[in-house]
N, C-alpha and C positions, 0 to 999 in steps of 0.2 A: 583128551586125557587118559582115555584106555589105552590108546598105542603106547603112550610112554610110561604107562604103569610098571611094566617088566622092566625097563631101564631104571626106574626110580627104585624098585625092590632090590634089583642087583647092585645099584649104588648103595643102599643102607646096608645090604649084607657086606660088601666089601668094606663100607665105613667101619661097620661094627667087628670085621674081622682085624682091622687095622688100628682098632684100639680108639677111632675118634669117638664113638658111642660106646664105649665100653662100661662108662658108669650108668647104671639105672635110671640116675636123676636127669641126665641129658638125654637118655632115651625118651623119658616121661615128658619131659619139657617139649621135645619134638612132636611127640604125638598130640599133646595140649595145643600146640601152636597150630600144627596141621587141621586138627579137628576144629579149633575157631574159624581158620580160614574156610573150610568147606561148608561150616554152618552159616556162614555170612554169605556164601555166593548167592543162594535164591533169595536172599533178602534184598541184595543189590539188584537182583533181577525184577522182583516185585517193585522195589521203589522208582526204577528208572520206567517201568511201566506207568506207574500213577504219575509221575512227573512230566510224561511225555518225552523222556530221552530214549535215544536208539539203545533199548536193552540188550540187544544181541551183541552190540559192539562193546558195550560196557562190562556185561557179563563176561564175555571173551575175554577182554582186556584184564579185567581182575583175576580169572582162573587161569591166564597166561601167565601172568606176574608171579602167582603162587607157586605154578609148576616150575618156573625158571629159578626162583628163590630156593624152591627144594632141591632142585638138581644141584644148585650151586652148594647148598648146605652140607648135601652129603657127599659132594665132590672134594670140596675144599678140606684139607687135612687138618686146619685149624678150626676147632668147634665155635670159638666166640666168633670169629671173621665169619664163617659160614651162616651163623645165627643172625648176626647183623645184616648180612645180605639178604637174607629171607624177610626180616622185618622192613628192610628198606623197600624190596619190591612190593611186597603185600601193603604195607602201610602207605606207601606213596601212591599206589594205584587207587587205593581207598579214600585218601586224601584228596586226591584230584577229583575223584568223584564227587565227594561232597561239597567240594568247592565249587565245581561246575552247576551242581543240581541246587545249590542254595542260592546260586546266583539267578535262578530261574524261578523261585518262589518266594511267596511274601514272608516278612521276618517271623512271625508264628510259626511257619511252617519248616523253619530251617531246623536241620541237626546239628550236633556236635557242638553247638554253642554252649556258653555258661548256663543260660536260660533253660536249655534243652536238658542239660544234665541235672539242673536244679527240679526239673518237673519229674524226670524219671526216678529221681532219688527220693522225691517228696517233700524237699525242700521248698517248694512252691506249691504245694499241695492246696488247693482253694477249700475253705471252709465251706461244708454243704450248706447251700441256701435253705430257706423255708420254702415250700412249694407254693406258689401262687396260682390258684384257679379262679379266672374270671368268667369262662365260658366253657362249653362242652365242645371237645376236639373230636373228630372222627377222620381215621385213616382213610385210605384208598380201598381198602377191604370192607369200608362201611363199620367197622369195629370202633368204640370209643377208646380213646387213648386215657388209660389210666396207668398211673405210676405203681410199680410193685414195690414191696418192702426192700427189695434189693435195688430197685431203681432209685429210690429216695435216699439210698446211701451213696450212691455215685453224683460225685458233684458235676461232672459234665453232663450228665443225663438230665439234672435236676435245673441245671442253668439254661440247657437248651429248651426245655420244657417252659420254663419261666420266660425266656425271650419271645417263644412262639406265642404264650397266652397273651403277653402286653401288647405283642405288636397286633395280633389278629383281633384282639380287643379294641384297640385304638381304630383298627379299620372298620369294625362294625359300629363304633361308637360316632364316628364322623360320617357313616354312611358311603363309605368309598367304593366306587365301581370297578377301579382298577388301581394297582399299587405296583412300584417298580424298587426293587432294593439293588442297588451297585456296592460292591465292597471291592477296594482296591488298597493295596497296601494298608496302612495303619488307620484309613478314613471310610467312611461310607456316604452313601447318598440314598435318602429316601424319600419317594414321592408318591402322590397319590392323586386321584381324578375324584373329585365330590362334585355332583350335579355339573359334570362337563368342564370343571375348571381345576387348573393345576394347583396342588398345595405342596409345600414343602414340609416334611414332618421331622420332629426330633429326630437327630442321628445317632447312630451306635458307633462304637470304635470297630475298626477294620476288624479285630478278632472276634467280637460278637456279632457283627453283621454276617461273617462266615459261619458262625456257629448257630444262629438263626436260619440261615440258608438249608445248611446241612441237615438240621433239626426237621425242617418241613419237608425237604427232599425225603428223607427216610419215611415219614408218614404219608407221603403222597405216592409211594412206591417207586420211585426214582433211585437212581444208582450214583450215589455220592462222588464214587470215584471218576465219573464222567465229567471230564471238565470241557471239551471242544464240542461234542455233538448234542444239539438241542435236544431236550427231553420235555415230556409233557406228562402231567399226573394230576391227581385231584384231591381235595380234602374237603370236609364239611365242618362247619361251626354252628352252634346254637346257643343263641343269647335269648333268654326269656321266652323259650319255646316256640323261637323263630328260626328254623332250619335255613340255614345259608349255604349253598354250593360254592366251592371255589376252583378254577382251574389254574394249575401251577406250572410255569413255563421257566425252564432253568438253561442256563449256558454260560460260558466262561472260558477263560484261557488260564495259562499257567499263573498270570499274575492278578487275574480278578476273577470276580463270581457276580453272577446277577441272575436275579429272580423277579418275575412277573406273576403277578395275581389278577385274575379276572372274576370279579363276582357277579355270578350268572345271573341271580335275581335282580341286579341293580341294572346290568345290561339288556336283559331280554324280558320284554313283558308279553304275556300271551293272552291278556284279557282285552278285547275290543273296547270296551266300555271305560277302561281306565288309561286309553291313550290320551285322551284330551280333546277327541273328535266333538264336533257339534252333532246333535242327535239328527239333524237331516243329511249330515254326509255319511254317518253309519247306515242310516236307512238306503242312501243311495248307492252305498258300495255294496252291501248286502244284496241289495235288489241286482247289481251287476254280475254278482258271483254265485247267485242263487238261480239265475233264470236258465241254466243248462247248458249253455254254451257261450263263445265269446272269449275276450281277453280283457283283463285290467293290468295295467303298469303302476307299480307303486315306486316312486323314485324319492330322492333327497340326496344331500352331499354325504360325505363319509361319517360315521357315527352320529346319524340323526334319527335312528331310531326305525330305519326301514326294516329292519330283521324283524323287530317286534310286530310291527302291522302285518307283515307278510304272515307271520306264525298265527296272529290273532285272527285275520280273516280265514286262514285254513281251518282253524279250531272251530269257528263258526259253522263250517261244514258238517253235515250228518255223516260222523266215520262210520256208523254202523250200517247205514243204507247205502253208502258210496265208497269206491275205492279211491282213497286220496294218496298222492304220492309227492315227496318233496325232494327235489334234485339241487346239491349245493357242492361249491367247491370245497367247504369245510362246515359241517353241520354246528350250528351254535347248541342246540340241546335237542334231544329226541322227544318228540310228541307221540301220545298214546294213540294207538291205533291208526298211525298214518306211516306207509311205507317211507324208507329213508334211503337214498342213494348219494354218494359222494364221488366226484370225478377229481383227479389230480391234474390232468391235462385239459384245457379247454377244448384242445383239437380234436380228442375223442369225444367231446359231448353230443354231436351229432348222432353219431353211432350208438351212444347210450340211451340218448332221447328216442331214437327210432325204435330200439328193443323195448323199452318201457311201453310206448305207444302200442306195440303190438299186444300188450296185456290188457289193453282197453282200459285205463284208469278213468274215472269221472273227472277229476281236478288234477292239473300238474301245477306245482308251484316250483318255479325256476330262479335262481338268485340273480342271473344275467343273461344277456343274450349276446355272445362274444362275436358272432359271425352270420354272414347271410345264410349258410345252409341251416344253421340253428332257427334263424327267424323264420326261414321257409317251412320247417317243420312246426314251429308253433302256430303259424297261420293258418295251415291244413289242419292240425288238430282243433283249432278252436271254432272251426266250422260245426263240430259236433259236441264238442266238449269243453271243460273251462280250463282257461290259463291264467294262472297269477304270476306276473313276472316283476322282478325287481330291478332297477336300474339307478345308475348314479347321476344325478344331475342337478344344478342349482335353482331349476323352477320346471312346472310342468310343461312349459312350451320346448325347452331345452331337450327334455325327456322325449316328447313327442319327435321333434325333429331327428335326433339320433336313431330313434325307432325306424321312422320313414327311411332314412340313409341306410340303415343296415338291411331292410327288406330290399331295398333298391327299387320297389314300385309303390308308389304313394297310395294308389287305389286299394292294391291288396293289403298294405299295411293298415289302413283303417276301417276295412271293409266289416271286420268282426270286432274293433276296437270299441268297448264302451267308454273307457275315459282314462285319464292319466292324473294319478295325485303326485304332490310333492309335499316335503314335511321338513322341519327342523325341529331341534329341542330348545326349550328355553326354560329358566329356572323360575319356580314359583317363590313367591314373597313368603317369609317365614309369617305364619298365621299368629305367633306368640308375641313378636316383638315388632312387628310392621307398624309403621308410622303413618298416619293419615295427614293430607295436606291438600291445601286449595291448588290446583293446577294453574299455571298462567295463561291468561286470556290469549295471549299471541301463540303460545305453545298449542293450544286448543285449536286455533285457527290454522296452524300449520299443519296439522294433522287431521284436518276437515271434520273435526268435532266441536259440537256448539254446546254452551255452558248449560244448557237445559238438560242435555244429556248426561252431564258428568256433574257428580255431586262431590267425591273426593278421589284423588288417587292415592297409592300407598307406595311407601319406600322403605328401606332398610332405617332403623333408628340412628338418628344423626348424634345422638348422646349416649354415653355408657352410662349403665345403672351401676351404682356403687353402693356399699355398705357404709355404716357410720364411720368406718375407718378410713374410708377412700379407695378401699379395693374393689376393684372392677368385679361384678357378678355377671358372668356371661350368662347368654341364654340358653336356657337347658333343652331347647328344641333344636335350634341351628347352630349353636355352638358360636355365636356372633358372627356368623357369615352373612345373616340377613336373608338367608334363603332357604328353604327346605324342599327338595325334591324338584324335579322337571316335569314338564308337560309337553306333549306335542303342538305344534302348529302347523295347520294344513291348509293347503288350496287343491282344489280338483277341477280339471278341465273335462267336462262332459262332452263327449263327441256325439253331437247333434247331427241331423242330416245336413243341414247347411254347412257345418265345420267340416265334415267328410268331404263335401263337394270342393269347399276352397282348399282342403289339402291335396285332394286328388289333382285339383287344376294348379298346384303350387303357387298359391297365392301368397303374397308378402305377409309378413310377421303382424303388422299394424293391423291388416282385415282380420286376422284370426283372433287376435286379442279383442278388437271391436265387437265381434258377434260374441265372443266369450262372455265380455260384459253385457251384453245385452241379455244373455241367459243368465245373468245374476252371478257369475264367477266372482269369489272373493279371493285376493291375493293373499300371500302369506304374511306381508307385513299388515294388512287388515284385519287378518285374524289374530295376529298378535297384540293389535291395538285393542281389539274387541276383549281379550284377556286382561289388558290394563283397566279398561273400564269396569271390568267385572271384578276387579281387586285380586286377581290370581297372580298377576305379576306388575311389576314397576315399569314405567317408561325407561328408566335407565337400563333395565336389563333388555328391553326390546332394542335399544339403540346400540349395545354392547353385541347383541347377537348379530344383527345385521350389518354392522360395520365390520365385524370380524369376517362376516360371510363374504363382503365385497373384498376384501383384502385376500 
């Protein structure tokens, strides 16, 4: 454009001398239209970047159309014809851009529509809602979110605040561990994980779902204009003086937006006494990790609470007398007085571990062992210090087999290995509305229980409680799910001398299991049935959990 400026100025001068712009009103109109064209140019550039269109191409096309229109306007001797050409070129390029960009965004984000004009003129201005506060909300900076006097006059801010309050309160009320909000077009989908079970929550309109996502994004310290690149932030909520930290993950496209929420207190437990282990198992694990050297493997399938067990064991170490280190691909949370390392590429893990070991820590927690080189380092380190290793497996024997295969030498793999645990999570029966019943004798026989050991079993209520008008009165504790919270189910394969010899000699699995049973090993299903007898869970929940594991 700077190159063309002398030509345009010359053309204007010639046009003025020739009488085309002799009237000051004609010249004023030309100046106003040119100023409007120039004012809109950066707007087009910013909007193209927002909706992920090639902004340089569209900005260049819009500016080029205006320059060409001006040239024709000043060159054509008839003023009205030149004006029409300028309007056609500029307006046509602008209309083409609006048509293309509106085709890539949701209806509520379109511009130039009747609704858009009504919104900017105030015809559709929403009446300011009353502020609804159900819990205290804290942003990524740790400061409480409080609406100012100016904020409460802005309908968009108040509406977003109310949407966030209602949504987050619902998650806190049902004790959701995770939630997922997807907004696409005019509809939305909201799902939550409560006690490991998927629930569909009441939906919002597509516009409200996007407003909810954007409001929480701003409080989580995220960029609301970033649609493609995944982002991670955090907020906190406080309901009844019980602070809860939430991790916010957002991503999207030009046509949809998605937000995921992870409630850290529901996902990670760091108190060993609250995991659901028997006292004897807690004692064995603490003995294995406090002996000063050796290795302990903590295993389970995905989302079975392995991280909670790893963190809980590490926290039972003396962080003031020992140097404690945890190494993970992605840390779930920081632990006080414990050094934390994260690795992005498992291929670089051996190099990182070697560096850490040269600093002579007393205990290393590692979330996985991906290769033989890493396994070799852990075997060497466990000769003098303690290793707590996480693993994915359906049972303790599978976890042991994978460790032996990774090391490559059975004798070396088990020489300093104290034992292998496996675990899963199971829902606890609601203590408020649980219903006692006499178990069937055939069922007791099938699960190797005798009637003298069992008085009653418990199950969720089979009948709804209603008021005198027939309206259902939901349980105030579990919201009629029948269950409240989860607990761990565990098994522990303790590596005795005879088991080490069997592994070293590559004995078949049946022999390993036979010796483990003689050592009084209890399997996962047996531990779960013990919780049924104790009234902690139901036989229906045990069947659901282990049938799902088989699938």
